[in-house]
N, C-alpha and C positions, 0 to 999 in steps of 0.2 A: 155531562158530567157534571153533579151540582161539586161548586170548585170550594163550598163549603166541605163539603161529605168529607167524613171519616177514610184514612186510606184502607183502601180493603172495602169498602162498605159497595162498595158499586155491584150488580150482580155480572157472575162471571168475574173477575175483577180476582187479581192474587197478587199478595204481595213475595215479591221473588226478595228480596235481600230487605231487609230496614235496619239504613246506617243507625237509628238509636238503638236502636238494641245489638245491634255488632260493638259499638262503640265502650260497652258497659266495661267500667272496669279498666277503661285506659284513659290517660292523659293526653294521647295523643288519635287521632285515629283519621286516617286519609283512604277512598278508594284509588285503586289507579290503575282499576281498566275490568271491563262484566262479558262476555260472551256469552253467548246462549246457543246450548247447539239444534237446527233444521229444528226437531220436532219438538224444541221446547220443551224438553228433559234434565236436559245437563245446564248446567250453571257454570264459570271457570269461569273466577272474579280473583283479585288482588289486592291489598291491604296491605299498608304501611303504618305503625304501633310505635314506633321509636321516632321519622322525622329522619331519616336520615336518605326518603326519596328513593329508601332499594325495597319490590316489596315482594310478598310472599304470598301463594297462589293455590286456589284451591280450586275440587271441581266438589259441588252438590250435584241432589237428586235432589230434581223439585219438586217429580212426581210425590216424593214422602212429606212434601206438607200438604199434600191434599188426602193422600191414602191412608196415613196413619190412622191408627183404631183407637176404641176410646178408650184400647189399654198402653196408647203408644208405641203397642208395638209398629216394626216397617214392614213395607209389601214386597213379595220379592223383592232381588233385582238382579235385571235381565240381563244385562249389561254384557254382550258377551265379557269373557277377559282370558289374559293369555295366563294368567296366575292363575289359578281357582286358591291357591292356600291363601288367595289376600283377602283381604277382607272390607267392608265397609265398617262407617263408627258413624256414633252421631255428631252429627258440629256443637252442636253448645257443652259435649262433656267434657274436650279437650281441655276448654276457656270458659269456665262455668262463671256466671255470674249472677250477684245475689239477686232475686224478686222483691220489688217492692209493691209492696200494697197499694193495690188500681192500681198499676202497673201492665193493660191489654196487652200487652207485647209479648210479654211473659205467658199471655195464657197459649199463643199462637204452638202449633205444633213444629220440636223440634225438626231439621233436616238431616239426615242423611248424609256421609262428604264421603270421596273414595279414600283409601289410608296413604295415598301418593300426594307429595306435597313438591311444591319447587317456591324455598324459598330465598327473599333478596335476591330477584335480576328485575329486569326491568320491561317486560308487559309478555306479554304473551296472546295466544287463541287458540280458538276451534279448529279444525276441519271441518265443512257442515253437520256429517255424520256425526262431531263429539266423538270419534273413533283414535284420537288424533289431539300431542296439542303441538304448537311450535312455541320456543319461549325461545329471548333475546337475556343473554346475561351480556354483566356488565364490569367493562377490567375495573383494577384499585382508582383511579382518576373521576368512578363515575358514564364513562364513557362506552353505549354498548356498541357492541364488535362483533360479538357472535351468535348464533342462530342454532337452535339443539331443538331434534324432535323428538321427539314422547310417544308411547305406545300407551295408551291410557287403559291402567287394569295389570301394566308392567312396576318395572321397579326405575323409578328415577337413575338409579347409579347403572342401568342399560338405557339410558338416552344417549344419541349419535348427533354428535357434531356435524349440518351441511351448510355448515357458512361463517367462515373465520377472515372480517379484518385488520387486513395490518399496515392499509396507510392510517396513522394516528391522528389524518385531519378530518377519516370519514367516519359517522354513527349510523349504525344501522338500526333495521323496523324492519318487524315480519308483519300479516295478517294475509286474509283473504281478501280475493277481488268482489267489485263490487256483482257482479251477475256468480260469483259463490263458484264460479271453475277454474283458478288459478291460486294457487297457494304463492304470494312476492312478496319477495324481499327488496331493500330498496334502500340504499347507499347515497350517502350523503356526503358534500364537505359545505362550506361557503359560498360554491363557484363549482361544481361539480355535482352531477347525480348519475346513477346507474340503478337500474333497476332485473332483478332475475325475476325466473318466474315458475310456476312446476303441477300443471293442472292436478287437479283434489283429487284422481280417478286414481292417479301412481305416490302415492305421497311420501312410499320411499325412496323416488329415484331421484336420478340427478339435479340441479336446478344448473338453467342457460344460461343467460343475460337476455336477456329484449332486444337491447341494443348497447356494445360493444363501449366503455367509457369511455369519453373523448374527454378531454381537457378542456375547464373554462365554458361547457355544454351541462346547460344544464335540461333534465325530459323528468318527466310523471308519462307515464299509463294506467288506462281505463282498460276493461275488459267487459262486453258485452256481448251482441250479437242482433240481426237482426230479422228475427221468428217465423222462419214457412216463410223468407222473402229466394227461396234457392226455385233454380231451377223447376224443380220435382217436388219441391215444400219441407224444401229439410234447410237449416237455421244457417247463416252465414255466421260465423265465428267474425269477430269485430277486434279491435284492435286501436286506440284511441288516446293519441298522441300529443303531449303537450312539451313545447323544446322550442327554447332560443337558439338553435345552430346558430338560423342565416336572419333569425330577425327578433334583435336586445325585447321588441314586447312581446314576444313568443306567438306563433302560432298554434296551429291544429289539423294536424291530420290525422286520417280510418286509413287502417288499413286491413285487405280482407285476408285475412290468415288464413282462406284457402289456399292463397298463391305458392306459399309454402312455410316451412318449421322456419320460429328464426333459431342464431341473428336473424333479425332483420337493421333494415341502415334508419339513420336521419334525414328529412325529408319526404321515404315513401308515401306510396298511398298516396290520399285523395285529399288535397287545404280545402279542408272546413272553413275558417275564418285567418287572416294573418294580421294582424298588428301595422300600426306605423312606422315608417324607420326614417320621418321625416326626423330632422336635428341629435338621432341616435350617433354615437360616437361612430358602435360599428354599423354602423347603417350607412342614409342621407345626411350627413352632416350639415350640408349647404343648404339645404330648405329650411324654413321656420316650423317651428313642435305644429300651430296651430293651421296649416296646409293642411284642406281639404285633402284624404284621399280617396284613390280610388283605386281597386282591386278585382281585377275580372270573375276571382279565384269568390272573393266574399258573397258576402248574401248581398241582397239587394237594400234590408237597415242600415248595413255597416261602409254603404258610396258616400263617398265625400264628408266624413268621421272622421274631425277631427283629435289631434293627440289618441289616438284609436289603441287601445292597452287589450289584449288578451288575457279576459283569467281564467275560464275554465267552463267546462261542457262538461256534464251528464246526461247519459243515454237510461233513460229506462226502458219499464215494457210495454210502457204506453206513453212514455211521451224523451222529448231532449230539449234540454233547458241550456239556454248560450252565455254566461255573466262574461262581461266587456265594460271597459272605460270609454269613453265619445267625451271631447267637448269640456272636456273635470268633471266630472260627474259620474257612478255608479250608472250600468241597465241590465237587464234579464230580458232573456228572449226566449223562444220556446216551438216546439211546432208536435206536431204529436212524431212517433214509431215512423208510421206506416207512409204517411209522406219524408218521412225522411229516407225512409228506405226503397223507396220512387226515383227520389234525387237521388241521392247516393250511386243509384245501378244505373240509373239512366246519365250522368256523370255530366249534370247541373249542376249551378248553388241552391240549397239550402233554401225553402223558404219560413228564414225564420220570421212573430210575427213581435212586435215588440211588446211586451207585461207594463202595463200602465195603470199606476193604482187608482180607480173606484178612485169618481170625482165625489165628495160629500154635495148633498142636497141644498140650493142654493149659494153654491158655492163662487167665487169669484173666479177661479180656477177653476174651468173645464176642460183640462187634459186632454179628457177622450174623448167627453163629448162633442167636439169640433176637433179634433181631428183630422175630418177629412175637408176642411175647410185650411187650412194654414198649407202656404207653398212651398216650405223650406223643402231640398237634398228629404230632411230625415223628422220631415213635422214642427221645425218650429216656424215664428213668422221671421220674414224677412220684413228689415228696417233699412230705410233709405231717406235721403233728405228730400226728396218729392212729396212733398203732402197730396200732392191731389192722387199719386200710384199708394201708396199708405197708406188712407182715408178710405181706397177701394180694396185694397187688397188684407189688408187688416183685421181681424174679428172685434168685434162690440166687444165689452166681455158680461161674459153674463155679469145680472143681478149689480150690474151695475151701473149700465144704461152711459158708460162713457166708452169710447175709442181705447184699442188694444195700445196705442201710439201716442196717450195722452192722460192721464191718470192725475190731473190737478189737482181731484178731490185728490184722489189719496194718497198724493204726495210726493209721484217723480211725473213732471214732465217733460215732454219728447227733448228738451235739451239738459236734461241731467243731467247728463256725458261734462258738459261745458264740467258744473264744481264738480266734478269729483275724479274730469280726469283732469284737473290742475291742481290736485291735491294733490297727486301721488306724480304725474308729471304732464305734459300738455301731450295730446292726442297727434297721432300724422296725419300726413295729407290723405293719402292711397283708404284711410277709413273716412269713411262717407257718414257712416250713422253713431247718433249723437249718445249712444251706448258703449260701444268701440265694439259690434258687431258692422259687418262692410261686405262688400259683393263676398265675398268669398264663405257668405251664408252662417259665421258664427250665429251661436240663438241669443239672442240679446231681448226681454224681455219680462212681461210678468204676472210671472210661475211660481207657484211652489217646486223647490227645489229635493229634490228626492233623495236619499241611498235608501237601497231596494240589492234587496237578495234574497235565492232563494236556500232555504231551511226547514228541516223538520223532515225531508224525504229518503230518510234511514232506508228502506224497504228498493232494491229493483224491485218486486211488482204492486209499485205503487200505483194505482187507478191514476190521481189526483197531483197535480204539484202543487206545495206550501211555500210560499214564502212571506215574508218582513218587510215593512216598507216605515219610514220616518221620513218627516221633511223640519224645519228649522219652527216652523209654527205647527204641525199638527204632530201627535205624540206611534208612539210605534203601535201596528198593526199586524196581525198575523194574519193573514188568508190565503184559500186555497183556490183555486180552477182549475176546472176539467177543460186540458188542454184541446178535446175534443168538441166541447156548445163552446167552450166560451165562458161558463159560466163560473160566476165568480162571489164565491163564502166569505163574507166574515166571519173567523171562528175565534178570537180578542182581541181586545183595544185597552192600552195604555190608558190610564183614572187618572180624569186632571180633577182636583177639589174646585170648590169656587164654581166661579159664574164662566167660570173660558171656556171658548167658543173660538176654535180652529177662523172662521171665515173672517174675524176683525184685528187679526192679519197677515199680513204682505210679505212678497218675499218678487227679488229679483235675482235675475245677474247680468252684468256687466261687462263689457270689456278694456279696461285701460293698458297702454300701449308706454313698455319700460325705453330706459333708455339706451339699450340694442335691437331695436324697433319689435320686437316679441309681445305678444297680447294677452298677459293675465286676467285671467276670470276671476270677479269678485263678486261676494255672493251680500246682498241688502234686505237688511227685515227691517220690519214697520211697522205702528200699527196704523191701521186705515185710515186713524181719525187727524193721525199725529202730520205735520208738514215734512217731507224727509228734507228738504232743503233750508240751508238756516237751522238744522237740527243739532244740538249736540249726536257726536257720533264715539261711540263705541267699536275701537279697529281690537282687531285680534290677528294673529298669522303664525306661520308655524310651517317652515320651510328643512327638512329635513333624510333622515334616513329612509326612502325614498314612502314616508310615510303620506294618504291622503285624509285633509281635513274636508270631510265631508260633513255633510248637512248630516243636524241631530237634533230631536229637540232637547227642550232642555225649559224645566221649570224656573227655574231661578232665571230666565231670560228674562221673562216674558212680565216682570216688576221693573225691568229696566225697560222694554217696550213702552206698554204702558203710561212710565212719567216722558213722552213719548223723546227717545230715545235710539238712533239709527243707529241699529246694527252692523258692523262691515266687517268681510273675512277672505284677503286678500288671499287669493291661495296661490305664494310666491312658489317659485323654483328650489326645488329641496326633496320637494314635496315629490306621489305619482299622483297629483291627477292628471296630468295631462301625462300620461304615458312615463317611459326610464328616461329617454330626453330632457323631462322635467327638472328629475332628479340629479343629471348628472349634469345641468348645468349651473345647478345651484351650490353642487361641490364646494 
């Protein structure tokens, strides 16, 4: 794909919606939603042209964009119509726009649209076959509160209300499940959620609560299947439930839907991953948040994690991805769908593998390259006061020729924790390592601190997984990995002007001890040619609303680092870096 090419210029590329063209003649224009039928012919879209956040939805025939003849005639529209008296119209006829000289957009053929439209609504979605629309009504206070069913080709006056939420604390939404087998209604308040479902093959049926609503319990459900995994080669339908009924840091249960029809109950099925309850008000509040957590149901990569929080899971046709937080940072793990199926049916923990950003060539941080050489429970270098033991167990940092425990030339020595700990408060006796790590294996090491996440995987059938990452000193990158082979492909990297080289900057996570004995993660960033000790320091921190201050790249920060400033981010309580308890203890 040519990034500089004109939209629609690539062979096989079709422009289905041009916001610039659609917005002509309007002082305000905002796209409020878009859905395409499974066969790619029908487009359901909504726009707001007044700014009141209510959207007018239309149904457009995309086939007419390419099939219109030279005279502008539209092809025969063979959509099954419930009312043959209804006809199609030219999408451009209702709201004509003045053509301007040289405007290529006006040369494109107009598209035909169905006569029915849904004005002033909140959102809408197609069923995969494009024959039904489910849309959300909003009340006078703009609260989405009701879901309506519409049969394409009929008058909207005949639409049927299929769900109405009477509790004004709850907002309603509707959509199609990821595997496109169910129509899903979600309703939720600030602390309580509920999901209702209906198979797409019976759109005129009655929605059923998947798990009945329980006060102060949040849950969500996605649907998938293990293709051909049944005893006779049939698919195994699954419900993947993400909830906090028994664990404030959430857990994921997978239910075999062959056992019985809904409703189901919270906790039913096989637990795939569970967060740490340590320090939580409704968990084990007497234990430190940073105590290592072990759970026999968890995958091996989660054993011994600190501040473990489960963020979500996605089951695709070919792979499974798991998002979680541990040791104050976001993480992603993955595995093939076949391996997940085998583990689920055998009743054993799933064999996830952590997704690690590929190292830069010649970089001082070769986290992926030396993965097999580290000695911690889940990949971290262990730090101790025994210099002889540290010398034998710590890997040399590639490209520097120095031990990872003695980065004197790069500004941090093994006793760096003395000065940093003194700044925020003295360390406690049980913390043996100078950087705040201890025999509890908290990761304290000079390595890039990444924010990583999956994204750009909207299709259940995607053969490969897309993910993105960035660190304090490495600009954002978009990658694609094949879970079956491990082949990783760079798709895009953010451009940084000038002579920027990420290898010139260092990052480190240290742990300091607060007055109550809890250990706090702190991120440090500096230029490798500048001594970190006795350097001017810029400190910034935020702890509120369970919002995490995760690593992120900043061009503006480079100037400060180049001038010898040490950049420090204490990840204080009130945020969400170490899970729910981190927020609760900072309120």
